[in-house]
C-alpha positions in Angstrom: -11.9 27.4 -9.5 -14.5 25.7 -11.9 -16.2 22.5 -11.5 -13.5 20.9 -13.7 -11.1 18.8 -11.9 -8.2 20.5 -10.6 -4.7 19.2 -12.0 -2.1 18.4 -9.7 1.5 19.4 -10.5 4.8 18.5 -8.7 8.2 19.5 -9.5 10.6 16.4 -9.8 13.7 18.7 -9.1 17.0 17.4 -10.4 20.0 19.8 -10.6 20.6 20.8 -14.2 17.6 19.0 -15.3 16.3 15.5 -16.1 18.0 15.0 -19.4 21.2 13.1 -19.0 23.2 15.6 -21.0 21.6 18.8 -19.4 24.8 19.6 -17.6 26.6 19.9 -20.9 24.0 22.5 -22.2 25.3 26.2 -22.6 22.4 27.4 -20.3 23.0 24.8 -17.5 24.2 25.8 -14.1 27.1 23.2 -14.1 27.1 22.8 -10.3 23.4 22.9 -10.2 23.0 19.8 -8.0 25.2 21.3 -5.3 24.4 25.1 -5.6 22.1 25.8 -2.8 21.1 29.5 -3.9 20.2 28.2 -7.2 18.2 25.3 -5.8 16.3 27.5 -3.6 15.4 29.8 -6.5 14.0 26.9 -8.2 11.9 26.1 -5.3 10.7 29.8 -5.1 10.1 29.6 -8.8 8.0 26.5 -8.4 5.9 28.1 -5.5 5.4 31.3 -7.7 3.7 28.9 -10.2 1.5 27.5 -7.4 2.9 23.9 -7.8 1.8 21.4 -5.2 5.0 20.1 -4.2 8.8 19.8 -4.9 10.1 16.0 -5.0 13.6 15.1 -4.7 14.5 11.6 -5.5 17.7 9.8 -4.0 19.9 6.9 -4.4 22.5 5.2 -2.0 24.8 4.1 -4.9 26.5 5.6 -7.9 29.2 4.9 -10.4 31.0 6.6 -13.0 28.1 6.5 -15.5 25.5 7.8 -13.2 23.6 11.0 -14.1 25.7 14.0 -13.0 23.0 15.2 -10.9 23.2 12.0 -9.1 27.0 11.5 -8.6 27.1 14.6 -6.2 24.1 16.0 -4.7 22.6 17.0 -1.3 21.0 14.4 1.0 17.3 15.3 0.3 15.9 15.9 3.7 18.8 18.3 4.5 18.0 20.1 1.2 14.3 20.2 1.9 14.8 21.6 5.4 16.8 24.5 3.9 14.0 24.9 1.4 11.3 25.0 4.0 12.7 28.1 5.4 12.9 29.9 2.1 9.3 29.0 1.0 5.9 29.2 2.6 3.4 27.0 0.7 4.8 24.5 -1.6 4.9 20.8 -0.4 8.4 19.2 0.3 8.6 15.6 -0.5 11.8 13.1 -0.7 12.8 9.6 -1.2 13.8 7.3 1.7 14.7 3.6 1.2 12.9 0.9 3.1 15.5 -1.5 2.5 18.6 0.6 3.7 17.0 2.6 6.6 15.4 1.9 9.8 11.7 2.6 10.7 12.5 4.9 13.7 15.0 7.0 11.7 12.5 7.6 9.0 9.4 8.3 11.1 11.6 10.7 13.2 13.3 12.4 10.1 9.8 13.1 8.2 8.1 14.2 11.3 10.8 16.6 11.8 10.6 18.0 8.3 6.7 18.2 8.7 7.1 20.3 11.9 10.0 22.5 10.4 7.8 23.3 7.3 4.4 23.5 9.1 3.0 20.6 7.6 4.4 20.3 4.0 6.3 17.1 4.1 5.9 14.0 2.0 7.8 10.7 2.0 8.4 8.7 -1.3 8.7 5.1 -0.3 11.3 3.2 -2.2 12.7 -0.3 -1.9 16.1 0.5 -3.8 16.7 -1.4 -7.0 20.3 -1.1 -7.7 22.0 -4.4 -6.4 25.3 -2.6 -5.7 23.5 -0.6 -3.1 24.1 -3.3 -0.4 28.0 -3.0 -0.8 27.7 0.6 0.9 25.8 -0.9 3.8 28.0 -3.9 4.9 26.1 -6.3 2.8 27.3 -8.8 0.2 23.9 -9.4 -1.4 20.9 -7.2 -2.3 17.6 -8.5 -1.0 15.5 -10.0 -3.7 12.7 -8.0 -5.4 9.5 -9.6 -3.7 11.4 -9.7 -0.2 12.0 -5.8 -0.7 8.4 -5.2 -0.9 7.5 -7.4 2.0 10.0 -5.5 4.1 8.7 -2.2 2.8 5.1 -3.0 3.9 6.1 -3.7 7.4 8.4 -0.7 7.4 5.6 1.5 6.5 3.3 0.1 9.2 5.7 0.6 11.7 6.4 4.2 10.7 2.7 5.0 10.7 2.5 3.4 14.2 5.3 5.6 15.4 3.7 8.6 14.1 0.9 7.8 16.1 2.8 7.8 19.5 1.5 11.0 20.9 -2.2 12.1 20.8 -3.3 15.5 20.7 -2.8 17.3 23.8 -0.3 14.8 25.2 2.2 17.4 26.1 0.5 19.4 28.8 3.7 21.0 30.1 2.2 22.1 33.4 4.9 24.1 35.2 2.9 24.4 38.3 2.2 20.7 38.7 5.5 19.7 37.3 3.9 17.5 34.8 5.2 17.7 31.2 3.1 14.8 29.5 -0.1 13.1 29.9 1.1 9.7 30.2 -2.3 8.2 28.9 -1.9 9.9 25.6 1.7 8.4 25.1 1.7 5.1 23.4 4.4 2.6 22.9 4.4 0.5 19.6 5.9 -2.7 20.7 6.1 -4.1 17.1 7.9 -7.5 16.6 7.7 -8.6 13.1 9.7 -10.5 10.2 12.1 -7.9 9.7 11.8 -5.4 12.6 11.5 -5.1 16.3 10.5 -1.5 17.3 9.5 -0.5 20.8 8.7 3.1 20.5 7.2 5.7 21.5 8.7 8.1 18.8 10.7 11.0 20.4 8.9 13.9 18.5 5.3 15.1 18.7 2.8 14.1 16.3 3.2 15.8 12.8 1.1 18.7 11.8 -0.4 16.8 9.0 -1.0 13.6 11.2 1.2 11.7 8.8 3.5 13.4 6.0 1.9 12.4 2.9 2.9 9.0 1.7 4.1 8.5 -1.9 5.0 5.4 -3.7 6.7 4.8 -7.2 6.6 1.0 -7.8 4.8 0.0 -11.0 5.7 -3.7 -10.9 2.9 -6.2 -9.7 4.5 -6.0 -6.2 5.1 -2.1 -6.5 1.5 -1.9 -7.3 0.2 -3.8 -4.5 2.3 -1.9 -2.1 1.1 1.4 -3.5 -2.5 0.2 -3.3 -2.2 -0.5 0.4 -0.1 2.4 1.4 0.3 5.4 -1.1 -1.7 8.6 -1.2 0.3 9.6 -4.2 1.5 7.2 -6.8 4.3 8.3 -9.2 4.5 6.3 -12.4 6.1 6.4 -16.0 3.4 6.1 -18.8 4.3 6.7 -22.3 0.9 7.2 -23.8 -2.6 7.9 -22.7 -4.0 4.4 -23.4 -1.4 2.8 -21.3 -1.9 5.4 -18.6 -5.8 4.9 -18.5 -5.1 1.2 -18.1 -2.8 1.7 -15.3 -5.0 4.3 -13.6 -8.1 2.1 -14.0 -6.1 -0.9 -12.5 -4.5 0.6 -9.6 -7.6 2.3 -8.5 -9.4 -1.0 -8.5 -6.5 -2.3 -6.3 -6.8 0.4 -4.1 -10.4 -0.3 -3.7 -9.7 -3.9 -3.0 -7.7 -3.0 0.0 -10.9 -1.2 1.4 -9.6 2.4 0.5 -11.2 5.3 -1.1 -9.7 5.5 -4.8 -10.5 9.2 -4.9 -7.9 9.6 -1.9 -5.2 8.0 -3.9 -3.7 10.5 -6.6 -1.8 9.1 -9.8 0.8 11.4 -11.2 3.0 10.2 -14.0 6.3 11.9 -14.8 6.3 14.3 -17.9 9.3 15.4 -19.7 8.3 18.6 -21.5 10.3 20.3 -24.2 8.4 23.6 -24.7 8.9 26.1 -27.5 6.9 29.1 -28.8 6.5 27.0 -31.8 6.7 23.0 -32.6 9.7 23.8 -34.7 11.5 25.5 -31.8 10.6 22.9 -29.4 11.9 20.0 -31.6 15.0 21.9 -32.2 15.6 22.1 -28.4 15.2 18.5 -28.1 17.4 17.7 -30.7 20.1 20.0 -29.4 20.0 18.0 -25.9 19.8 14.7 -27.7 22.9 15.4 -29.7 24.8 15.9 -26.2 24.4 12.4 -25.0 27.8 10.5 -25.2 27.3 7.0 -26.7 29.0 5.2 -24.1 26.9 6.8 -21.3 23.7 6.3 -23.1 24.3 2.5 -23.6 25.4 2.2 -19.9 22.2 4.0 -18.7 20.0 1.6 -20.8 22.0 -1.4 -19.9 21.1 -0.7 -16.2 17.4 -1.0 -17.0 18.1 -4.1 -19.0 19.5 -6.3 -16.3 23.2 -5.1 -16.8 23.8 -6.8 -20.4 26.7 -5.4 -22.1 25.4 -3.4 -24.9 28.7 -2.5 -26.6 28.7 -5.8 -28.2 25.9 -5.0 -30.3 25.8 -2.6 -33.6 23.9 0.6 -32.9 21.4 -0.3 -35.5 20.4 -3.6 -33.7 16.8 -4.3 -32.7 15.5 -5.1 -29.2 15.0 -8.8 -30.4 18.7 -8.9 -31.0 19.8 -8.4 -27.5 18.7 -11.7 -25.8 17.6 -10.4 -22.6 16.5 -12.7 -19.9 14.6 -11.8 -16.6 15.7 -8.7 -14.8 16.0 -8.2 -11.0 16.1 -4.4 -11.1 13.1 -1.8 -11.8 11.0 -4.5 -13.7 8.1 -2.0 -14.5 10.7 0.0 -16.3 12.1 -2.8 -18.1 8.8 -3.8 -19.6 8.0 -0.3 -20.6 11.3 0.1 -22.5 10.6 -3.3 -24.1 7.0 -2.3 -25.1 8.5 1.1 -26.5 11.2 -0.6 -28.3 9.1 -3.3 -29.9 6.2 -1.1 -30.7 8.2 1.6 -32.8 10.9 -0.9 -34.1 13.6 1.2 -32.4 17.4 0.7 -33.1 19.7 0.4 -30.2 20.7 4.0 -30.9 17.4 5.2 -30.8 16.2 3.4 -27.8 19.3 4.5 -25.6 18.8 8.0 -26.7 15.2 7.9 -25.7 15.8 6.2 -22.4 18.7 8.1 -21.7 17.1 11.4 -22.1 13.7 10.9 -20.1 14.5 7.4 -18.4 11.3 6.0 -19.9 8.9 8.8 -18.9 6.5 10.6 -21.4 8.2 13.0 -23.6 6.1 15.9 -24.7 7.5 18.2 -27.4 5.4 21.1 -28.5 4.0 24.8 -27.4 2.5 25.7 -24.1 -1.0 25.4 -25.6 -0.3 22.0 -26.7 1.0 21.1 -23.4 -2.0 22.4 -21.5 -4.3 20.6 -24.0 -2.4 17.3 -23.2 -2.3 17.6 -19.3 -6.1 18.6 -19.4 -7.0 15.7 -21.7 -5.2 13.1 -19.7 -7.0 14.2 -16.4 -10.2 14.5 -18.2 -10.1 11.0 -19.6 -9.0 9.5 -16.3 -5.5 8.7 -17.3 -4.0 10.4 -14.2 -5.0 13.1 -11.6 -1.9 15.3 -12.4 1.8 15.1 -13.4 5.2 15.0 -11.8 6.8 17.8 -13.8 10.5 16.8 -15.1 11.9 19.7 -16.8 14.8 18.4 -19.1 16.9 21.5 -18.6 16.9 23.8 -15.7 16.1 26.5 -14.8 14.7 27.3 -18.4 12.1 24.3 -18.5 10.6 25.3 -15.1 10.6 28.9 -16.0 8.8 28.2 -19.4 6.2 26.1 -17.4 5.4 28.6 -14.8 5.4 31.6 -17.2 3.8 30.2 -20.3 1.7 27.0 -19.3 0.4 27.8 -15.9 -1.6 31.0 -16.9 -3.4 28.9 -19.6 -4.4 26.1 -17.1 -5.6 28.7 -14.7 -7.5 30.5 -17.5 -9.1 27.3 -18.1 -10.2 26.7 -14.6 -8.2 23.5 -14.0 -5.4 24.8 -12.0 -5.3 27.1 -8.8 -4.5 30.6 -8.9 -3.7 30.8 -5.2 -2.9 28.5 -2.4 -6.1 27.9 -0.5 -4.7 25.7 2.3 -1.4 25.5 4.5 -0.3 21.9 4.2 0.6 19.5 1.4 -2.5 17.6 2.4 -4.5 20.7 1.8 -3.0 21.2 -1.7 -3.6 17.7 -2.7 -7.1 17.5 -1.2 -6.1 14.5 1.1 -7.6 13.9 4.5 -5.6 14.0 7.8 -5.2 10.5 9.1 -6.7 9.9 12.7 -4.5 8.8 15.4 -5.4 5.1 15.9 -5.3 5.5 19.6 -7.7 8.6 19.9 -11.1 8.2 21.0 -13.9 9.0 18.3 
């Protein structure tokens, strides 16, 4: 590796691919989200490409208009456990909600994954933005946006406290003396707060990484504040390099304001790459996918980001200003991004839903492997990010193209690893292992 900064890359894995119509493509594996051999093969392909991690999103509510990859799919931690046995190096990260889970469960599940994978686990902390989710958890109302983030802050601190339940050498297992643990190295949390009361200790030994890597994806003011306090990796959606630079600088400053080292927090925006051997081929691939989006579905997906407004009442050639949208209580950062994109490019409703439905607001790249390598290197060099969360629109083709055609270019330039040098996800991301709060210095 040269003195240049190493580009971090994760695979945001989604069944047939991230494009909303990917399942309709002739090359798609139509049951991709539920096909275990296929999914394991994708994980192994990503590992062949020396990616840092695989990331699985999750949702706890679906409807008839949800992405086909979401309507039916494996529970993420269960799937990652299967992948752990089929891979050796690549990190394994999953989403889990702080609004519809309990800290003890999450602490135990991710510590288990970290043990089973020999230190490759990561937790993406989310607050669940879909209001209907509460109906699946015996609730009639969804917790208000800022309250969800207050709950998340307390939740994460409890989980980290539970992960510190056992110091090193706590389990002595002395058969002769009949002593299984050193009681002085076992710690009860004894937490009582606004949202939770948790005694502890956690009933699993300290994770190989100390803590699984903590990831956060909120870009609203409350989301950024939470990320700055707790995250080691921040996923975000940024459409252009100038906005990405502003976000990068701002979030790093917030990290510093909480007394943390900004160099120990990685920013990884999503990138939606359409790769062709020529620009013409790449654009043709993109258009082929765009033409597969049903109008009703595209409008429904866009509506979800715009506060649930009925878009069918507007002509497809309407502009954003015609939609009369008030405050939304969903993913506020994504709403602002979509609004800015629509107004900047003066998009029609049809153009907007195709853009949003296809990539869900993430940066769309269309071009050759060399051009993609150029863009990735430029963004990292100009401090717009530390790496990328790769979102192939069509799988397996999109991942295979990246691994076979883009990775060698990045390796040749000295900005991407040729081999894994460490064993854990923290090693890959160059993140420190957290100290146990109870251990003596």
